[in-house]
N, C-alpha and C positions, 0 to 999 in steps of 0.2 A: 189781199186777194191771191188766190191760188193761180198763179200766172201759168196758163196752158203753154204759152211760148217758151217759158223757161223750162217746163217739163219736157216739151218736144225737143228742145236743144239738148237736154241731158240724155235723152234717148238716142239722138243722133250722134252725139259725142261718144257714148260708151258702146253702143251696138249698132251703129249705122243705120238706125231707124227701125229696128225689129222690134215691134210692140210686144209680140207674144213672149218676148224674153223677160218681160217685166210683170210685177204684181202692184196693183194699186187699190186703195181703199181708204176709209176714213176711220180716225181714232180719237178718242177722248184722252188717251194715255199713251203717247208715242213710245215711251221707254218700255212699257209692258208689251205693246204690240211688236216692238222690235225683238224683244226677248222671245215671245211667243212664235215669231217667225224664224227662230234659231239664229239671231243676231247677224243678218246679212251684212257683208262688208259694204255693199253700195245701198246705203239707206239714206233716203231723203224725206224731209217733211215740208210742206208748204201750208201756210195758214190762209184760209178763206175768210171772207167777210161774214158768211153765214153757213149754216148747215146745208141749205138749199143749194148755195154755190158749190160747196164741196161736193155734194152729191152729183151735181151737174158735171162737175170736172171728171169725177170718176166715171160717170156714164158715157161722157164723150170719148174717154180713152178705151173703155171696154167695147165700145161699139167698133173701135178699130182693132180688135182682137188682142187687147191687153188682158192679162189674167185678173179677174175680180177677186181681191182678197176679202177677209172679214172686214165689215164695217160696223161702227158703233152708230146707234141712233142719236142724232142731233149733234154729231161731231163736226167741228169746223176745221180740223187738221186732216190734210190729205197726206197720205205716206205712199211712197214709191220705193220699190227695191227690185233689184235684179234677182230673178230666180236662180236657184241653184241648179247646176247641171251636173 
């Protein structure tokens, strides 16, 4: 399950809770997505039980002003990374 509490804690720990400093999406290939995102240093992946759960996790964070990254149809892996500044 993609644990939203774990993701929230990561955001608080690294940026003091600033959601807009992060990008979130879903992927079928975390390594390729990381590479396409220019290999961010703060890269995190979370496995959901279903694609619907992964999409709901992404939606809940983008509603809180997190940046929506590219997402793959049917993907159960949620990725999260700190935006480059």
